[in-house]
C-alpha positions as CSV (number, residue, x, y, z in Angstrom):
1,X,25.2,67.8,28.1
2,X,26.2,71.2,27.7
3,X,24.5,73.5,24.9
4,X,25.1,77.0,23.5
5,X,21.8,79.1,24.1
6,X,22.9,81.1,20.9
7,X,23.2,78.0,18.9
8,X,19.7,77.1,20.4
9,X,18.1,80.4,19.4
10,X,19.2,80.3,15.9
11,X,17.7,77.2,15.2
12,X,14.4,77.2,13.3
13,X,11.4,78.3,15.3
14,X,9.7,74.7,14.6
15,X,13.0,73.1,15.9
16,X,12.8,75.3,18.8
17,X,9.4,74.8,19.7
18,X,10.2,70.5,19.3
19,X,12.9,71.3,22.0
20,X,10.7,73.2,24.1
21,X,8.0,70.3,24.1
22,X,10.4,68.0,24.5
23,X,12.1,69.7,27.5
24,X,8.3,70.3,28.8
25,X,7.7,66.6,28.6
26,X,10.8,65.5,30.8
27,X,9.8,67.7,33.1
28,X,6.4,66.9,33.5
29,X,7.4,63.2,34.2
30,X,8.9,64.3,37.6
31,X,6.1,66.6,39.1
32,X,7.4,65.7,43.1
33,X,10.5,67.5,41.9
34,X,8.7,70.9,41.2
35,X,7.4,73.0,43.8
36,X,4.6,75.6,44.2
37,X,4.4,78.5,46.0
38,X,0.8,79.7,47.3
39,X,-0.2,81.6,44.0
40,X,0.1,79.0,41.7
41,X,-1.5,76.6,44.2
42,X,-4.4,79.1,44.2
43,X,-4.4,79.2,40.1
44,X,-4.3,75.5,39.7
45,X,-7.4,75.2,42.1
46,X,-9.1,78.2,40.2
47,X,-8.8,76.3,36.7
48,X,-9.6,72.8,38.3
49,X,-12.8,74.7,39.5
50,X,-13.5,76.3,36.0
51,X,-12.8,73.0,34.1
52,X,-15.1,71.3,36.6
53,X,-17.8,73.9,36.0
54,X,-17.4,73.8,32.2
55,X,-14.8,70.5,31.2
56,X,-16.0,71.7,27.1
57,X,-15.0,75.0,27.7
58,X,-11.6,74.4,26.1
59,X,-9.1,72.7,23.8
60,X,-7.1,68.9,24.0
61,X,-3.3,69.6,23.7
62,X,-3.5,67.7,20.9
63,X,-6.0,69.7,19.3
64,X,-3.9,72.8,20.2
65,X,-0.8,71.5,19.1
66,X,-2.3,70.4,15.7
67,X,-3.9,73.5,15.1
68,X,-1.3,75.6,16.1
69,X,2.2,73.9,14.9
70,X,0.4,71.6,12.1
71,X,0.8,68.5,14.4
72,X,-0.9,66.1,15.3
């Protein structure tokens, strides 16, 4: 598949967000293909430790998406 980036950038923001979400979901389906550098591993470890200390501090993705995109 080929696409023209200038055409994508002309899409309405809501459509571009849906496109980004679809791309991200497709990437998340194959995490083994992503390599992490040391800084990324350290940051993930830091975030996981923060979550374990206070799992109620953040918001779920469905809640964030609903409040920011009016979706749910």
